[in-house]
C-alpha positions as CSV (number, residue, x, y, z in Angstrom):
1,M,294.4,166.5,-18.1
2,K,297.8,164.7,-18.0
3,K,300.4,167.2,-19.3
4,E,302.6,164.0,-20.6
5,F,301.7,161.5,-23.1
6,N,304.2,158.4,-23.7
7,K,304.9,157.0,-27.0
8,D,302.3,154.2,-26.4
9,I,299.4,156.7,-25.9
10,H,300.5,159.2,-28.9
11,A,300.6,155.7,-31.3
12,F,297.2,155.2,-30.4
13,I,296.1,158.6,-30.8
14,N,297.4,158.6,-34.2
15,A,295.9,155.2,-35.0
16,N,292.5,156.5,-34.6
17,L,292.3,159.6,-36.0
18,K,289.6,158.5,-38.3
19,T,287.9,156.2,-35.6
20,D,284.2,157.4,-34.8
21,L,284.6,159.3,-31.5
22,H,281.1,158.3,-30.1
23,S,282.1,154.9,-30.4
24,L,285.5,155.7,-28.8
25,L,284.2,157.3,-25.9
26,L,282.0,154.2,-25.1
27,K,285.2,151.9,-24.9
28,K,287.6,151.8,-21.8
29,S,291.1,153.6,-22.4
30,P,293.6,150.8,-22.8
31,F,296.1,153.4,-20.5
32,P,295.5,153.2,-16.9
33,E,296.9,156.6,-16.5
34,V,294.6,158.4,-19.3
35,S,291.2,158.3,-19.5
36,M,289.5,157.8,-23.0
37,Q,287.6,161.2,-22.6
38,E,291.3,162.8,-22.3
39,I,292.4,160.8,-25.7
40,V,289.6,161.7,-27.6
41,Q,290.3,165.5,-26.6
42,Q,293.9,165.1,-28.5
43,I,292.4,163.4,-31.3
44,K,290.0,166.6,-31.8
45,G,293.1,168.9,-31.2
46,R,295.0,167.4,-34.1
47,K,292.1,167.6,-36.3
48,V,291.9,171.0,-35.3
49,A,295.4,171.8,-36.0
50,E,295.6,169.9,-39.2
51,K,293.5,172.9,-40.6
52,K,294.3,175.8,-38.4
53,F,297.8,175.3,-37.3
54,P,299.4,172.5,-39.1
55,F,302.9,173.7,-37.3
56,F,301.8,172.2,-34.1
57,L,301.5,168.4,-35.7
58,K,304.3,167.4,-33.5
59,E,305.1,164.3,-31.7
60,G,304.6,165.5,-28.0
61,I,302.2,168.3,-28.4
62,V,299.3,168.6,-25.9
63,F,296.1,169.8,-27.1
64,P,293.5,171.7,-24.1
65,P,289.6,171.2,-24.6
66,G,287.9,172.5,-27.6
67,L,286.8,175.9,-26.3
68,N,290.4,177.0,-26.1
69,M,291.1,175.5,-29.5
70,E,287.9,177.5,-30.6
71,Q,289.0,180.9,-29.5
72,S,292.8,180.4,-30.9
73,S,294.0,182.3,-33.6
74,S,294.9,180.5,-37.0
75,Q,298.6,180.4,-38.1
76,S,298.2,182.4,-41.1
77,T,296.6,185.1,-39.3
78,A,299.3,184.7,-36.3
79,T,301.9,185.0,-38.8
80,Y,300.2,187.8,-40.7
81,K,300.2,189.9,-37.1
82,A,304.0,188.7,-36.8
83,E,305.1,190.4,-39.9
84,N,307.6,193.2,-39.1
85,L,307.0,193.0,-35.3
86,Q,310.3,193.4,-33.3
87,G,312.0,194.6,-30.0
88,K,313.2,193.5,-26.9
89,T,310.5,192.7,-24.6
90,F,307.2,191.2,-25.4
91,L,304.5,190.3,-23.2
92,D,301.1,188.4,-24.2
93,L,298.6,189.2,-21.4
94,T,296.0,186.5,-22.3
95,C,297.8,184.1,-24.0
96,G,295.1,181.1,-24.1
97,F,296.8,178.3,-26.3
98,G,299.5,180.7,-27.0
99,I,299.5,180.5,-31.1
100,D,299.6,184.3,-31.6
101,A,302.4,184.8,-28.7
102,F,304.3,181.6,-30.7
103,F,304.7,183.8,-33.9
104,M,304.4,187.3,-32.8
105,S,307.4,187.1,-30.3
106,E,309.8,185.5,-32.9
107,N,311.8,188.3,-33.2
108,F,312.1,189.6,-29.3
109,E,314.7,188.9,-26.9
110,E,312.4,188.3,-23.9
111,V,309.0,186.6,-23.8
112,T,306.1,186.7,-20.8
113,L,303.0,184.9,-21.2
114,V,300.5,185.5,-18.8
115,E,297.5,183.3,-18.8
116,Q,294.8,183.2,-15.4
117,N,294.1,179.5,-16.4
118,A,297.1,177.5,-15.0
119,E,296.2,174.3,-16.4
120,L,295.9,175.7,-19.8
121,L,299.2,177.5,-19.2
122,Q,300.9,174.5,-18.0
123,T,300.2,172.9,-21.4
124,V,301.2,176.1,-23.3
125,Q,304.5,175.8,-21.6
126,H,305.1,171.9,-21.9
127,N,304.3,172.5,-26.1
128,W,306.7,175.4,-26.0
129,E,309.2,173.2,-24.9
130,V,308.8,170.6,-27.2
131,L,308.6,173.4,-29.7
132,G,311.8,174.6,-28.7
133,K,311.0,178.1,-28.1
134,S,311.5,179.7,-24.4
135,A,309.2,182.3,-22.4
136,T,308.7,183.3,-18.8
137,F,304.9,181.8,-17.7
138,I,303.0,183.6,-15.5
139,S,299.6,182.1,-14.0
140,K,297.7,185.4,-13.1
141,N,295.0,187.6,-13.7
142,A,295.7,190.1,-16.6
143,L,294.8,193.0,-14.4
144,D,296.0,191.6,-11.0
145,F,299.7,191.5,-13.3
146,L,299.4,195.0,-14.6
147,Q,298.5,196.5,-10.9
148,E,301.8,194.8,-9.9
149,N,303.9,195.3,-13.0
150,T,306.7,197.9,-13.1
151,Q,308.5,197.1,-16.3
152,I,307.6,199.0,-19.7
153,Y,307.2,196.2,-22.5
154,D,307.7,197.1,-26.4
155,V,305.1,195.6,-27.1
156,V,302.1,194.2,-25.0
157,Y,299.7,192.2,-27.1
158,L,295.6,191.2,-25.5
159,D,293.2,188.8,-27.1
160,P,290.5,189.2,-24.2
161,A,288.0,186.0,-23.6
162,R,285.1,186.7,-25.6
163,R,282.4,184.7,-23.7
164,D,280.7,185.7,-20.5
165,A,280.2,183.4,-17.4
166,Q,277.3,181.5,-19.6
167,R,279.9,180.9,-22.3
168,N,277.7,183.1,-24.4
169,K,279.6,185.3,-26.8
170,V,280.3,188.6,-26.8
171,F,281.9,191.2,-28.2
172,L,281.4,195.1,-26.6
173,L,284.6,196.0,-24.9
174,E,283.1,196.5,-21.4
175,D,281.8,192.8,-21.9
176,L,285.3,191.1,-22.4
177,S,287.5,189.5,-19.6
178,P,289.6,191.4,-19.2
179,N,287.2,194.7,-19.4
180,L,289.4,196.9,-21.9
181,L,287.6,199.9,-20.8
182,E,288.6,199.3,-17.2
183,I,292.1,198.4,-17.9
184,Q,293.2,200.9,-20.6
185,D,294.8,203.7,-18.7
186,I,296.9,200.7,-16.6
187,L,297.4,199.1,-19.7
188,R,299.2,202.3,-21.6
189,K,301.8,202.7,-18.7
190,S,303.3,199.0,-19.1
191,A,303.7,199.4,-23.0
192,R,305.7,201.4,-25.8
193,E,302.9,199.6,-28.2
194,I,299.8,197.8,-27.4
195,I,298.0,195.6,-29.9
196,I,294.6,194.2,-29.2
197,K,292.5,191.2,-31.1
198,L,289.1,191.8,-31.2
199,S,285.8,189.9,-32.2
200,P,284.7,190.6,-36.2
201,L,281.6,191.8,-35.2
202,I,283.0,194.7,-33.4
203,D,282.1,198.2,-34.8
204,V,285.5,200.2,-35.6
205,S,283.7,203.7,-35.4
206,Y,282.8,202.4,-32.0
207,L,286.5,201.0,-31.0
208,L,287.6,204.6,-32.2
209,S,285.2,206.6,-30.2
210,V,286.3,204.5,-26.8
211,L,289.8,203.9,-27.1
212,K,292.9,206.2,-26.6
213,E,295.8,206.8,-28.8
214,V,294.4,204.3,-31.6
215,Y,296.7,205.2,-34.8
216,R,295.8,201.3,-36.8
217,I,293.1,199.3,-37.1
218,E,293.8,195.8,-39.5
219,I,290.7,194.0,-40.6
220,I,291.9,190.6,-41.2
221,A,289.7,188.1,-43.5
222,V,290.8,184.4,-44.1
223,K,289.6,183.5,-47.6
224,N,286.7,186.4,-47.4
225,E,285.6,185.4,-44.0
226,V,286.2,188.3,-41.5
227,K,288.6,186.7,-38.5
228,E,290.0,189.3,-36.4
229,V,289.4,193.2,-36.0
230,V,293.1,194.2,-34.8
231,V,293.8,197.7,-32.8
232,Y,297.2,198.9,-32.7
233,I,297.6,201.9,-29.9
234,H,300.6,204.0,-29.0
235,P,300.4,205.0,-25.1
236,D,300.7,208.7,-24.5
237,S,300.5,210.3,-28.4
238,K,298.1,212.1,-30.3
239,P,297.9,210.3,-33.6
240,E,297.0,212.3,-36.2
241,K,295.5,210.0,-38.7
242,V,293.8,206.4,-38.4
243,S,294.9,204.0,-41.1
244,C,293.0,201.0,-41.8
245,S,294.4,197.9,-43.4
246,C,291.8,195.3,-45.1
247,V,293.2,191.9,-45.8
248,N,292.0,188.6,-47.2
249,L,294.8,186.0,-46.4
250,E,295.2,182.8,-48.3
251,T,294.1,184.7,-51.7
252,E,296.2,186.9,-54.4
253,E,293.8,190.0,-53.5
254,P,295.9,193.1,-52.7
255,V,295.7,194.6,-49.7
256,F,293.3,197.6,-49.3
257,E,294.7,200.4,-47.1
258,F,293.4,204.0,-46.2
259,D,293.3,206.6,-44.0
260,W,290.2,206.5,-41.6
261,N,288.5,210.1,-42.5
262,Q,289.0,209.2,-46.3
263,E,285.7,207.4,-46.3
264,S,283.6,210.6,-44.8
265,E,285.6,212.7,-47.8
266,A,285.1,210.1,-50.7
267,Q,281.9,210.4,-53.3
268,A,280.8,207.9,-55.5
269,A,279.0,208.2,-58.8
270,Y,276.2,205.7,-59.9
271,S,275.2,203.8,-62.8
272,V,273.3,200.7,-63.9
273,P,275.5,197.8,-64.2
274,L,278.2,197.9,-66.9
275,S,280.4,195.3,-68.5
276,F,282.3,194.5,-65.3
277,L,281.0,193.8,-61.7
278,Y,283.3,194.6,-59.0
279,L,282.1,193.0,-55.2
280,P,284.7,194.0,-52.8
281,N,285.7,191.2,-50.2
282,N,284.1,191.2,-47.1
283,A,287.2,192.8,-45.2
284,V,286.6,195.8,-47.1
285,L,282.9,195.6,-46.6
286,K,283.6,195.4,-42.7
287,S,285.6,198.7,-42.7
288,G,282.6,200.5,-44.1
289,A,284.6,202.2,-47.0
290,F,281.8,202.2,-49.6
291,H,282.3,205.3,-51.1
292,L,286.3,205.5,-51.0
293,I,286.9,202.0,-53.1
294,A,284.8,203.4,-55.8
295,E,286.5,206.6,-55.8
296,R,290.0,204.9,-55.6
297,F,289.3,202.4,-58.4
298,G,287.5,204.7,-60.5
299,L,284.4,202.6,-60.1
300,K,280.6,203.3,-60.2
301,K,278.5,202.3,-57.4
302,L,275.0,200.9,-58.4
303,H,273.3,202.1,-55.2
304,P,273.5,203.8,-51.7
305,N,272.9,200.2,-50.4
306,T,274.3,198.3,-53.1
307,H,278.0,197.9,-52.4
308,L,278.3,196.6,-56.0
309,Y,280.3,198.5,-58.5
310,T,280.8,198.3,-62.1
311,S,282.8,199.9,-65.1
312,D,282.8,199.5,-68.9
313,R,286.8,198.2,-68.6
314,Q,288.2,195.9,-66.5
315,I,289.9,197.2,-63.3
316,N,292.9,195.2,-62.4
317,D,294.5,194.7,-58.4
318,F,290.9,195.0,-56.8
319,P,290.5,193.7,-53.6
320,G,287.6,191.3,-54.4
321,R,286.0,189.2,-57.3
322,V,285.4,190.9,-60.7
323,L,283.1,189.6,-63.2
324,E,282.3,190.0,-66.6
325,V,278.4,190.3,-66.7
326,E,275.8,190.7,-68.8
327,T,272.0,191.6,-68.4
328,V,269.6,189.0,-68.7
329,D,266.1,188.6,-68.3
330,A,264.2,186.5,-65.8
331,R,262.5,184.5,-68.6
332,A,265.9,183.5,-70.2
333,I,266.9,181.7,-67.2
334,K,266.5,177.9,-67.7
335,K,265.5,175.6,-65.3
336,K,268.3,173.2,-63.6
337,E,271.1,175.5,-65.0
338,Q,273.8,175.8,-62.4
339,F,274.9,178.9,-60.9
340,N,276.6,180.6,-58.1
341,I,273.4,183.1,-56.6
342,I,274.2,186.1,-55.4
343,S,271.8,188.7,-54.0
344,K,272.6,192.4,-53.1
345,N,269.9,194.8,-52.1
346,H,266.9,192.7,-53.7
347,P,263.9,191.3,-52.0
348,L,264.6,187.7,-52.7
349,K,267.2,185.5,-51.0
350,P,269.8,183.4,-52.5
351,E,267.9,180.2,-51.6
352,E,264.5,181.8,-53.0
353,I,266.1,182.5,-56.2
354,R,267.3,178.7,-56.4
355,K,263.4,177.6,-55.4
356,K,261.5,179.8,-57.6
357,F,263.8,179.0,-60.8
358,Q,264.3,175.4,-60.1
359,L,268.5,175.8,-60.4
360,K,271.4,174.1,-59.2
361,D,273.8,175.4,-56.8
362,G,277.7,175.7,-57.4
363,G,279.7,175.7,-60.6
364,F,281.8,178.6,-62.5
365,R,279.1,180.8,-63.6
366,Y,277.4,183.5,-61.4
367,L,273.7,184.8,-60.9
368,I,273.5,187.9,-59.1
369,F,270.1,189.7,-58.3
370,T,270.6,193.0,-57.5
371,R,269.4,197.0,-57.7
372,S,270.9,200.0,-58.9
373,L,269.2,203.7,-59.0
374,Q,267.0,202.5,-62.1
375,G,265.9,199.5,-60.5
376,K,266.1,195.8,-60.1
377,H,268.3,193.8,-62.4
378,I,269.6,190.1,-63.1
379,L,273.2,189.9,-64.0
380,K,274.8,186.7,-65.5
381,S,278.4,185.8,-65.4
382,K,280.3,185.4,-69.1
């Protein structure tokens, strides 16, 4: 991949952002120094950047292959992780396309980026120069770097690769690259604080059982889709408690924070559906704080296996959706009505419900099929 594109090439890329890429690939590149495949790669990169990290939509930026873009954090998650982060020295051991490092290192005097893919690192270095940001760039395997390193960094950040040699997705710590279980002891010798970004599929209880000195877990969702589980470690310390933070970015929902042991101590009361129904966001559900969320907000749970909550009066500042509902009979549902359908702990899936009752999808109203300890319920939002 050429790391430099002249103004004519950039103009051609910008002029073809809406062109069908398959037909474009069949054409010959008008520039002898760059292939049509490379041009299409840049067009794809710009389209991803428009949604994922729009700060990169600047003349001169070069985009890597699609997989590197896919594995990069979004601008919103990167800026969230950067909040209140500062120090003298910052090290990113697996910088990838460098989105996290760009924001997380903002308040550090010295920044070091390590990436084993030399070509990708060249792209990152070029882009940082375009954006007027400096760092020390080292093309090396993370473990090799740690074994040779003698410095202690204020913050060391890792986003291990979550694909195996066959490019299949993996998420257990021993399957990542680098293997976190293998390097955690040597890693702790190089950092005052360690921050690790992991798959949204990872089990938090498993994390706490295999990683040492964890003091904080952050579960980060964007518009109710869990994107990252982030682990914070203080080497050579024994945290008395582990805090958990559940955030749903790009919404107005509040952050839900608790100490990990509080869930095991919490108790929930149960009820049939009342006037208001509460649906926790997916970051909260990922945390497993099913009893604590009820206790914290004074809500009743419908069923041990139904993570929906209810109350007679509306509770504000809930981390999720709140619906005013009424119980309806199946015979009262009219054909061709339009609803967003939710099925929780119910034998019918949303698509089966839609087909059975001949309903249209979407709109502003909700139809909820669920179960309490007293049996199955159909609820309609008002």
